[in-house]
KEKE-3310 file (N, C-alpha, C; in steps of 0.2 Angstrom, whole numbers, plus 5000, padded with zeros to 4 digits):
npx = (5132:5129:5115:5112:5100:5087:5076:5060:5052:5049:5043:5036:5036:5047:5057:5056:5055:5059:5072:5080:5078:5084:5097:5100:5100:5109:5119:5113:5107:5110:5107:5107:5101:5089:5073:5062:5046:5048:5048:5060:5063:5070:5083:5087:5085:5094:5106:5108:5110:5120:5118:5113:5103:5088:5076:5060:5060:5069:5083:5086:5083:5092:5104:5117:5121:5109:5101:5090:5074:5064:5047:5039:5030:5016:5000:4992:5002:5010:5008:5013:5026:5031:5031:5039:5051:5053:5054:5066:5075:5076:5075:5071:5060:5053:5037:5028:5012:4997:4998:4992:4978:4968:4959:4962:4975:4983:4982:4989:5001:5007:5007:5016:5028:5030:5031:5043:5052:5054:5057:5046:5040:5027:5024:5015:5016:5011:5008:5020:5025:5033:5025:5012:5015:5016:5003:4996:5003:4998:4985:4985:4991:4981:4970:4958:4942:4939:4929:4926:4933:4940:4945:4952:4956:4963:4970:4982:4979:4979:4987:4985:4972:4964:4965:4958:4945:4942:4948:4959:4975:4980:4978:4990:4992:4987:4976:4960:4946:4944:4933:4919:4915:4903:4888:4877:4882:4884:4891:4904:4907:4908:4919:4929:4929:4932:4945:4951:4950:4958:4970:4973:4966:4972:4984:4979:4970:4975:4979:4966:4962:4970:4964:4950:4946:4936:4928:4921:4909:4901:4892:4888:4893:4900:4904:4914:4915:4929:4936:4935:4930:4918:4915:4907:4910:4906:4907:4902:4905:4910:4912:4917:4923:4928:4935:4940:4947:4953:4959:4957:4969:4984:4979:4982:4988:4979:4979:4973:4970:4958:4954:4942:4940:4933:4939:4947:4954:4962:4973:4980:4991:4996:5011:5011:5010:5024:5035:5049:5046:5048:5040:5022:5011:5006:4993:4986:4971:4965:4951:4951:4954:4967:4980:4992:5005:5015:5032:5038:5045:5061:5063:5053:5038:5043:5056:5056:5050:5059:5069:5063:5063:5077:5080:5073:5081:5093:5089:5083:5070:5054:5047:5031:5019:5005:5000:5002:4994:4981:4980:4979:4968:4958:4958:4954:4942:4935:4936:4929:4916:4913:4912:4901:4891:4891:4886:4874:4868:4869:4870:4874)
npy = (4952:4968:4977:4988:5002:5010:5023:5027:5041:5054:5058:5062:5049:5043:5051:5051:5038:5026:5030:5032:5020:5011:5014:5008:4994:4984:4983:4977:4984:4998:5015:5022:5030:5042:5047:5059:5067:5079:5088:5092:5087:5075:5077:5083:5073:5063:5070:5070:5056:5053:5049:5048:5059:5061:5066:5059:5042:5036:5039:5033:5020:5016:5016:5008:5004:5002:4989:4985:4991:5003:5007:5021:5030:5040:5031:5028:5027:5016:5003:5005:5009:4998:4989:4996:4994:4980:4979:4985:4976:4973:4963:4963:4970:4983:4988:5001:5001:5004:4989:4990:5000:4994:4978:4971:4977:4973:4959:4957:4963:4954:4942:4945:4948:4935:4927:4933:4929:4938:4945:4952:4963:4970:4985:4984:4988:4985:4972:4966:4969:4965:4963:4960:4947:4941:4941:4933:4921:4918:4916:4905:4896:4894:4890:4897:4902:4916:4929:4943:4958:4973:4988:5003:5020:5036:5049:5062:5077:5074:5079:5073:5067:5077:5085:5077:5079:5093:5098:5107:5111:5106:5118:5128:5129:5144:5142:5142:5132:5115:5109:5099:5082:5080:5072:5071:5071:5057:5051:5057:5055:5041:5039:5045:5037:5024:5027:5030:5017:5009:5016:5018:5009:4998:4995:4987:4978:4966:4960:4958:4949:4938:4934:4933:4927:4926:4937:4948:4953:4968:4975:4988:5005:5021:5038:5048:5064:5075:5069:5053:5036:5024:5007:4991:4973:4956:4939:4921:4918:4928:4946:4962:4978:4993:5009:5025:5041:5057:5067:5082:5096:5093:5083:5068:5053:5038:5021:5006:4989:4977:4961:4949:4933:4916:4913:4924:4941:4951:4965:4976:4989:5001:5011:5029:5034:5037:5038:5031:5021:5009:4992:4988:4988:4974:4966:4953:4946:4933:4920:4918:4930:4933:4944:4947:4957:4961:4965:4980:4978:4983:4984:4989:4988:4994:4992:4978:4974:4978:4969:4957:4957:4957:4944:4936:4939:4933:4920:4914:4913:4909:4915:4921:4922:4920:4924:4938:4941:4937:4946:4958:4957:4955:4968:4976:4971:4974:4988:4991:4986:4994:5006:5004:5002:5015:5023:5017:5021:5014:5013:5012)
npz = (4990:4981:4975:4962:4963:4954:4955:4950:4951:4963:4974:4991:4997:4992:4996:5010:5014:5005:4999:5011:5017:5008:5011:5022:5022:5025:5015:5005:4994:4984:4981:4965:4955:4952:4945:4939:4935:4930:4940:4947:4959:4960:4958:4970:4980:4974:4976:4989:4992:4985:4971:4954:4944:4934:4921:4917:4910:4902:4903:4915:4914:4904:4911:4916:4928:4935:4942:4948:4947:4955:4955:4958:4955:4951:4954:4942:4933:4935:4929:4916:4918:4924:4914:4905:4911:4911:4897:4895:4900:4913:4927:4940:4950:4960:4965:4970:4979:4971:4962:4949:4942:4936:4934:4922:4918:4930:4930:4918:4920:4930:4923:4912:4920:4925:4913:4909:4919:4929:4945:4957:4968:4977:4985:4997:5012:5025:5024:5025:5037:5053:5064:5059:5054:5067:5071:5062:5064:5077:5074:5065:5074:5084:5076:5076:5070:5060:5064:5063:5055:5057:5050:5053:5050:5052:5044:5041:5031:5014:4999:4986:4986:4990:4979:4970:4975:4974:4963:4964:4971:4988:5000:5008:5025:5034:5025:5015:5021:5018:5006:5009:5003:4991:4995:4986:4974:4966:4956:4956:4969:4969:4961:4968:4980:4974:4970:4982:4988:4980:4981:4994:5004:4999:5006:5017:5013:5007:5019:5024:5015:5017:5029:5027:5013:5005:5006:4997:4994:4994:5006:5010:5005:5007:5004:5015:5023:5026:5016:5012:5016:5020:5022:5020:5020:5016:5020:5020:5033:5040:5044:5037:5041:5035:5037:5033:5034:5029:5041:5051:5050:5059:5067:5076:5068:5065:5064:5062:5064:5069:5074:5077:5083:5086:5098:5103:5103:5092:5091:5080:5079:5068:5065:5061:5043:5032:5041:5050:5062:5068:5070:5069:5083:5092:5100:5109:5116:5124:5126:5139:5145:5146:5142:5129:5125:5112:5109:5101:5085:5079:5066:5052:5040:5029:5028:5028:5016:5006:5011:5008:4994:4992:4997:4987:4976:4980:4980:4990:4994:4986:4971:4971:4960:4959:4971:4971:4960:4965:4976:4970:4962:4972:4979:4968:4965:4977:4976:4964:4968:4979:4973:4964:4974:4979:4969:4967:4979:4990:5006:5024)
capx = (5131:5125:5112:5110:5093:5085:5069:5056:5047:5053:5038:5037:5037:5054:5062:5056:5055:5063:5079:5083:5078:5090:5104:5101:5098:5115:5123:5110:5105:5113:5103:5111:5098:5082:5071:5055:5042:5050:5047:5066:5064:5075:5090:5088:5086:5100:5112:5108:5112:5126:5116:5112:5096:5086:5069:5058:5063:5074:5090:5087:5083:5098:5109:5120:5121:5102:5099:5083:5070:5058:5042:5036:5027:5008:4997:4990:5008:5013:5008:5017:5033:5034:5032:5045:5057:5054:5057:5073:5079:5076:5072:5070:5056:5049:5032:5024:5005:4994:5002:4989:4972:4962:4961:4966:4982:4986:4984:4994:5008:5009:5008:5022:5033:5031:5034:5050:5055:5056:5055:5042:5038:5023:5025:5010:5021:5008:5008:5027:5027:5034:5019:5007:5017:5015:4996:4994:5005:4994:4978:4987:4992:4975:4965:4951:4938:4939:4922:4925:4939:4939:4951:4951:4962:4962:4976:4983:4977:4983:4986:4982:4965:4961:4964:4952:4938:4941:4951:4964:4980:4979:4981:4995:4989:4980:4971:4953:4944:4943:4926:4917:4913:4895:4885:4872:4885:4885:4896:4910:4908:4910:4925:4934:4929:4936:4953:4954:4951:4964:4977:4974:4964:4977:4988:4977:4965:4979:4978:4959:4961:4973:4960:4943:4948:4930:4924:4921:4903:4900:4886:4887:4898:4897:4909:4915:4918:4930:4939:4936:4925:4916:4912:4907:4911:4903:4908:4897:4906:4913:4910:4923:4921:4934:4933:4946:4946:4958:4957:4959:4976:4986:4977:4987:4986:4977:4979:4972:4967:4956:4952:4939:4939:4929:4941:4952:4954:4969:4973:4987:4991:5002:5013:5009:5014:5030:5040:5052:5045:5047:5034:5016:5010:5001:4990:4981:4967:4961:4945:4951:4955:4974:4982:4999:5007:5021:5036:5038:5051:5064:5061:5046:5036:5047:5063:5055:5048:5065:5073:5060:5066:5084:5079:5071:5087:5098:5086:5081:5063:5052:5043:5024:5015:4998:4998:5002:4988:4975:4979:4977:4961:4954:4958:4950:4935:4932:4935:4923:4910:4911:4910:4895:4887:4890:4882:4867:4866:4868:4873:4872)
capy = (4956:4974:4978:4995:5003:5016:5024:5031:5044:5057:5061:5061:5042:5041:5055:5050:5031:5022:5031:5031:5012:5008:5016:5004:4987:4980:4982:4973:4988:5005:5020:5024:5034:5044:5051:5062:5069:5086:5093:5094:5084:5069:5080:5084:5066:5060:5073:5068:5049:5051:5046:5052:5060:5063:5067:5054:5036:5033:5039:5029:5013:5015:5017:5001:5002:5001:4982:4984:4997:5004:5011:5025:5035:5040:5024:5027:5026:5010:4997:5007:5009:4991:4986:4999:4991:4973:4980:4987:4970:4973:4957:4963:4976:4984:4992:5004:5000:4998:4987:4993:5002:4990:4971:4969:4978:4969:4952:4957:4964:4948:4937:4947:4946:4928:4925:4935:4927:4944:4946:4958:4964:4976:4989:4985:4987:4982:4965:4964:4971:4959:4963:4956:4940:4938:4940:4928:4915:4916:4913:4898:4891:4892:4888:4900:4905:4923:4932:4950:4962:4980:4993:5010:5024:5043:5052:5069:5078:5071:5083:5070:5066:5084:5087:5073:5082:5100:5100:5111:5108:5107:5125:5128:5132:5143:5143:5141:5126:5110:5108:5092:5078:5081:5065:5071:5069:5050:5049:5060:5051:5034:5039:5046:5031:5019:5029:5029:5010:5006:5019:5018:5003:4993:4994:4983:4973:4960:4957:4956:4943:4933:4931:4932:4928:4926:4943:4953:4956:4974:4976:4995:5009:5028:5043:5052:5070:5079:5065:5047:5031:5019:5001:4984:4967:4950:4932:4917:4917:4934:4953:4966:4985:4997:5016:5029:5048:5062:5071:5089:5098:5093:5077:5062:5048:5032:5016:5000:4983:4973:4954:4945:4926:4912:4913:4929:4947:4953:4972:4978:4997:5003:5018:5034:5033:5041:5038:5024:5020:5002:4989:4989:4985:4968:4964:4947:4944:4926:4919:4918:4937:4934:4948:4947:4962:4959:4971:4983:4976:4989:4984:4990:4985:4997:4988:4971:4973:4977:4963:4952:4957:4954:4936:4933:4940:4928:4913:4911:4912:4908:4920:4918:4926:4919:4928:4945:4942:4937:4952:4964:4955:4956:4975:4979:4969:4978:4995:4991:4985:5000:5012:5003:5004:5022:5025:5015:5024:5008:5015:5009)
capz = (4983:4982:4969:4961:4962:4951:4957:4945:4955:4968:4979:4998:4999:4990:5000:5017:5015:5001:4998:5017:5018:5004:5014:5029:5020:5026:5009:4999:4989:4984:4976:4960:4950:4953:4940:4941:4929:4928:4946:4950:4966:4959:4959:4978:4983:4972:4979:4996:4993:4980:4965:4948:4943:4927:4920:4912:4912:4897:4905:4921:4911:4900:4916:4916:4935:4938:4941:4951:4946:4960:4952:4964:4951:4952:4953:4935:4928:4938:4924:4910:4920:4925:4907:4902:4915:4908:4890:4896:4902:4920:4930:4947:4951:4966:4963:4975:4978:4969:4956:4944:4944:4933:4934:4916:4919:4935:4928:4912:4922:4933:4918:4909:4924:4925:4907:4908:4925:4933:4952:4958:4975:4978:4992:5003:5018:5031:5024:5027:5044:5057:5068:5056:5055:5073:5072:5058:5067:5082:5071:5063:5079:5087:5071:5077:5065:5060:5063:5060:5054:5056:5049:5055:5049:5051:5042:5040:5025:5008:4993:4980:4987:4990:4972:4967:4977:4973:4957:4966:4976:4995:5001:5013:5031:5036:5019:5016:5023:5012:5005:5010:4998:4990:4994:4981:4967:4967:4951:4958:4975:4967:4958:4974:4984:4971:4970:4989:4990:4976:4982:5001:5007:4996:5012:5022:5010:5007:5026:5025:5010:5021:5034:5025:5006:5001:5008:4992:4993:4997:5009:5009:5004:5006:5005:5021:5022:5020:5011:5015:5014:5025:5018:5024:5016:5020:5018:5023:5040:5043:5041:5037:5041:5033:5038:5032:5033:5030:5047:5051:5051:5065:5070:5076:5064:5068:5058:5067:5062:5074:5072:5082:5081:5090:5105:5104:5099:5090:5089:5077:5078:5064:5066:5055:5037:5031:5047:5052:5069:5070:5068:5072:5090:5092:5107:5109:5122:5123:5129:5147:5147:5146:5136:5127:5121:5109:5109:5094:5082:5077:5059:5050:5034:5023:5028:5027:5009:5003:5013:5004:4987:4992:4998:4981:4972:4982:4979:4997:4994:4979:4968:4971:4956:4960:4977:4969:4956:4969:4980:4966:4960:4978:4980:4963:4966:4982:4974:4960:4971:4983:4968:4962:4979:4980:4963:4969:4985:4995:5012:5030)
cpx = (5127:5122:5110:5103:5092:5078:5066:5051:5051:5048:5040:5039:5044:5059:5062:5057:5060:5070:5082:5083:5083:5097:5105:5099:5104:5119:5120:5109:5109:5109:5108:5108:5091:5080:5064:5052:5043:5049:5054:5068:5069:5082:5092:5089:5092:5106:5113:5111:5118:5124:5115:5105:5094:5078:5066:5061:5068:5081:5091:5087:5089:5104:5111:5120:5114:5101:5092:5080:5064:5053:5038:5033:5020:5005:4995:4996:5012:5014:5013:5024:5036:5035:5038:5052:5058:5057:5064:5078:5079:5072:5071:5066:5052:5044:5028:5016:5002:4998:4999:4982:4966:4964:4964:4973:4986:4987:4989:5001:5011:5011:5015:5028:5035:5034:5041:5055:5058:5053:5051:5039:5033:5023:5019:5013:5018:5008:5015:5029:5027:5028:5013:5009:5016:5007:4994:4997:5001:4987:4979:4988:4985:4969:4958:4948:4937:4931:4921:4932:4937:4945:4949:4957:4960:4969:4976:4981:4982:4982:4983:4975:4961:4960:4958:4945:4937:4944:4957:4969:4978:4982:4985:4991:4992:4975:4964:4951:4943:4935:4924:4915:4905:4892:4880:4875:4888:4891:4903:4912:4911:4917:4931:4934:4933:4944:4955:4955:4957:4970:4978:4972:4969:4982:4986:4972:4969:4979:4971:4959:4965:4968:4953:4944:4941:4925:4924:4914:4902:4893:4883:4893:4896:4904:4909:4918:4923:4932:4940:4930:4923:4912:4912:4907:4908:4905:4903:4899:4909:4911:4916:4920:4928:4932:4939:4943:4952:4956:4959:4966:4978:4984:4982:4984:4984:4976:4979:4968:4965:4953:4949:4938:4934:4932:4946:4950:4961:4969:4980:4986:4997:5004:5011:5013:5020:5035:5043:5052:5045:5041:5028:5016:5005:4999:4985:4978:4963:4955:4945:4953:4963:4976:4990:5000:5014:5025:5036:5045:5055:5064:5054:5044:5040:5053:5061:5053:5054:5070:5070:5062:5073:5084:5077:5077:5092:5095:5084:5074:5060:5047:5036:5019:5008:4996:4997:4995:4982:4974:4977:4970:4956:4953:4953:4943:4931:4931:4929:4916:4908:4909:4903:4889:4886:4885:4875:4864:4865:4873:4870:4866)
cpy = (4962:4976:4986:4997:5010:5017:5029:5034:5048:5061:5060:5054:5040:5045:5053:5042:5027:5023:5030:5023:5009:5008:5011:4997:4982:4978:4979:4978:4995:5009:5023:5029:5036:5048:5054:5064:5076:5091:5095:5091:5078:5071:5081:5078:5063:5063:5071:5061:5048:5048:5050:5054:5062:5064:5062:5047:5033:5033:5034:5021:5011:5015:5009:4999:5001:4994:4981:4991:4997:5009:5014:5031:5035:5033:5023:5025:5019:5004:4999:5007:5002:4988:4989:4996:4984:4974:4982:4982:4969:4967:4957:4970:4977:4989:4995:5002:5006:4995:4990:4996:4999:4983:4969:4970:4974:4962:4952:4958:4958:4943:4939:4946:4939:4925:4927:4932:4932:4943:4952:4958:4971:4979:4990:4983:4984:4975:4962:4965:4965:4958:4959:4948:4937:4937:4934:4921:4913:4913:4906:4893:4889:4889:4891:4902:4912:4925:4939:4953:4969:4984:5000:5015:5032:5046:5059:5070:5076:5075:5080:5069:5072:5086:5083:5076:5089:5102:5105:5108:5110:5113:5124:5132:5139:5145:5141:5133:5121:5109:5100:5088:5079:5075:5065:5069:5062:5048:5051:5056:5044:5034:5040:5040:5025:5021:5028:5021:5007:5009:5019:5012:4997:4991:4988:4977:4967:4956:4954:4949:4937:4930:4929:4932:4928:4932:4949:4955:4962:4975:4984:4999:5016:5032:5046:5058:5071:5074:5058:5042:5027:5013:4995:4979:4961:4944:4928:4917:4923:4941:4957:4974:4989:5005:5020:5036:5052:5067:5078:5090:5097:5087:5072:5057:5042:5027:5009:4995:4978:4967:4951:4938:4923:4913:4919:4935:4949:4960:4973:4985:4999:5010:5022:5032:5038:5042:5031:5024:5013:4998:4991:4986:4980:4966:4958:4946:4938:4926:4919:4925:4938:4938:4947:4952:4961:4966:4974:4981:4983:4990:4986:4987:4988:4994:4981:4970:4973:4971:4957:4952:4955:4946:4933:4934:4934:4921:4910:4910:4912:4914:4917:4923:4926:4923:4935:4946:4942:4943:4958:4963:4957:4964:4978:4977:4973:4985:4996:4990:4991:5006:5011:5004:5011:5025:5023:5018:5019:5010:5012:5013)
cpz = (4985:4975:4968:4959:4959:4953:4952:4950:4961:4973:4986:5000:4998:4995:5007:5019:5011:5000:5005:5019:5014:5007:5020:5028:5021:5020:5004:4993:4990:4979:4972:4955:4953:4948:4942:4934:4927:4934:4949:4956:4966:4961:4967:4981:4981:4975:4986:4997:4988:4974:4960:4948:4936:4927:4915:4915:4908:4900:4911:4918:4907:4905:4917:4924:4939:4936:4944:4950:4952:4956:4958:4961:4953:4950:4946:4930:4930:4932:4918:4912:4922:4918:4904:4905:4912:4901:4890:4898:4909:4923:4937:4948:4957:4964:4969:4974:4975:4963:4949:4946:4941:4934:4928:4916:4924:4933:4922:4915:4926:4928:4914:4913:4925:4919:4906:4914:4929:4940:4953:4965:4975:4985:4996:5009:5024:5031:5026:5034:5049:5062:5065:5055:5061:5074:5068:5061:5073:5079:5068:5068:5083:5083:5073:5071:5065:5059:5061:5060:5053:5055:5049:5054:5048:5050:5041:5033:5019:5002:4987:4980:4987:4983:4968:4969:4974:4966:4958:4971:4983:4997:5007:5019:5032:5030:5020:5018:5017:5012:5006:5003:4997:4989:4989:4974:4967:4962:4954:4965:4974:4965:4964:4978:4981:4971:4977:4991:4986:4978:4990:5005:5005:5002:5016:5019:5008:5013:5027:5021:5014:5026:5032:5017:5002:5002:5003:4991:4997:5000:5009:5008:5004:5007:5012:5020:5028:5014:5014:5013:5020:5021:5022:5019:5020:5016:5021:5031:5044:5040:5042:5037:5040:5033:5037:5031:5033:5035:5046:5052:5058:5069:5070:5071:5068:5063:5062:5063:5068:5071:5078:5079:5086:5097:5107:5100:5098:5088:5086:5076:5074:5065:5060:5049:5037:5037:5048:5060:5072:5068:5071:5079:5090:5099:5105:5115:5120:5127:5137:5150:5148:5140:5135:5123:5118:5108:5102:5091:5079:5069:5057:5043:5028:5023:5026:5020:5005:5004:5009:4997:4987:4993:4991:4976:4974:4982:4985:4998:4986:4977:4967:4967:4957:4966:4975:4964:4960:4974:4976:4964:4966:4979:4974:4963:4971:4980:4969:4963:4976:4978:4966:4967:4980:4975:4964:4975:4991:5001:5019:5033)
residu = (MET:THR:TRP:GLY:VAL:GLY:ILE:ILE:GLY:ALA:GLY:PRO:GLY:VAL:ALA:ALA:LEU:HIS:ALA:PRO:THR:LEU:ALA:ARG:THR:ALA:GLY:ASP:PHE:ARG:LEU:VAL:HIS:VAL:SER:ASP:GLY:GLY:SER:GLY:ARG:ALA:ALA:VAL:ILE:ALA:GLU:ARG:PHE:GLY:ALA:ARG:SER:SER:THR:GLY:VAL:ASP:ALA:LEU:LEU:ALA:ASP:ALA:GLU:VAL:GLU:VAL:VAL:ALA:VAL:CYS:SER:PRO:PRO:GLU:GLN:HIS:ALA:GLY:HIS:VAL:ARG:ALA:SER:LEU:ALA:ALA:GLY:ARG:ARG:ALA:ILE:PHE:CYS:GLU:LYS:PRO:LEU:ALA:THR:THR:LEU:GLU:ASP:ALA:GLU:GLN:ILE:VAL:ALA:GLU:CYS:ALA:ASP:ALA:GLY:ALA:LEU:LEU:VAL:VAL:GLY:THR:ASN:HIS:LEU:PHE:ASP:PRO:ALA:TRP:SER:ARG:ALA:THR:ARG:HIS:LEU:HIS:ALA:THR:ARG:ASP:ARG:VAL:ARG:SER:VAL:SER:VAL:THR:LEU:SER:LEU:ALA:PRO:ASN:GLY:ARG:TYR:HIS:GLU:LEU:VAL:THR:GLY:ALA:PRO:LEU:PRO:ALA:ALA:PRO:GLY:PRO:ALA:ARG:PRO:PRO:ILE:ASP:PRO:ASP:ASP:ARG:GLU:LEU:SER:ALA:ARG:ILE:VAL:ARG:GLN:LEU:VAL:VAL:GLY:LEU:ALA:VAL:HIS:ASP:LEU:PRO:LEU:VAL:ARG:ASP:LEU:VAL:PRO:ASP:ALA:THR:GLU:VAL:VAL:TRP:ALA:ARG:PRO:VAL:ALA:PRO:ILE:GLY:PHE:ASP:LEU:ALA:LEU:ARG:SER:PRO:ASP:ALA:VAL:VAL:ARG:PHE:THR:ALA:VAL:MET:GLY:PRO:ASP:GLY:ALA:ASP:SER:LEU:TRP:ARG:VAL:ASN:VAL:ALA:THR:ASP:GLY:ALA:ARG:ILE:ASP:VAL:GLU:PHE:PRO:PRO:PRO:PHE:VAL:HIS:ALA:GLY:SER:ALA:ARG:THR:THR:VAL:ARG:ASP:GLY:ARG:GLY:ILE:GLN:THR:ALA:TYR:PRO:ILE:ASP:ARG:ARG:ASP:GLY:TYR:ASP:ALA:GLU:TRP:ARG:ALA:LEU:ALA:ALA:LEU:LEU:ARG:GLY:GLU:THR:ALA:MET:GLU:TYR:ASP:GLU:LEU:ARG:ALA:ASP:ALA:ALA:PHE:VAL:ILE:ALA:VAL:ALA:ASP:GLY:ALA:ALA:ALA:ALA:VAL:ARG:ALA:GLY:VAL:ALA:ALA)
# end
């Protein structure tokens, strides 16, 4: 069976990732409608894939061919668009990360989906990456205790985060240099760090929760210029370090998760965002010095998250609302703790 998909949102992620992915899901999905907030980008994407386009959400939600709604709007609109989809009778929803920006909204959204019996997948694509499944299988097989987790990412400049800092769009090269975060403005720094955790670290915090579910105590947090953050978390048995920065123009992206256990080190290096380059690369080095490097899977997390929704629609897997709720609560707890630490000046 092929399900018709309507996408709310027409940003770079839709154009580069979700629309092309739907076209290669072995007939499970077909893009039938794209809407935007007035930018006109929906029409460009829709024409490319033979779909309809509109502005706003009303026409898309009234489209009888839209059986699955993909919420790919700005993060602060996710909760409202999921609720609108439920109210329109849709019972299969893909929501880009984050599910919501507050704990109250996240818990209510999951509860409303559960009450309606609606299927919900949140697009934290690293969690779906086949390479991460290999890493966790190794950990479960050895039963090693996790001692530390570090997440390091350096990404190309991002216009949305630049606007948070400067109040102006990211200038086109060779425009003026981006001003750095002002560490003396603790309130602004705290707001930026919280939004970066909710909107960017959300890719990997569910992975951290898999390994160290009780690591929500923020030891320190600080903004990193020009746009980024550095924070440390602690549990009774492990420490977590998370560092992210928007690098200079032209820099190669780096996105890496390192896990140290009592008997091994696991390195997972994810490909840059907004590309289909296969899965992450996973390497395991055990206590004897033997290294195992797993081959890159041709599928990536973007493919896998849509395949997960197809499996739910076919009844092959069960809907786990508690996991979605716990992931969202973990991310928001870390974001709120990091913001509080920045306001208090708690830095390494």
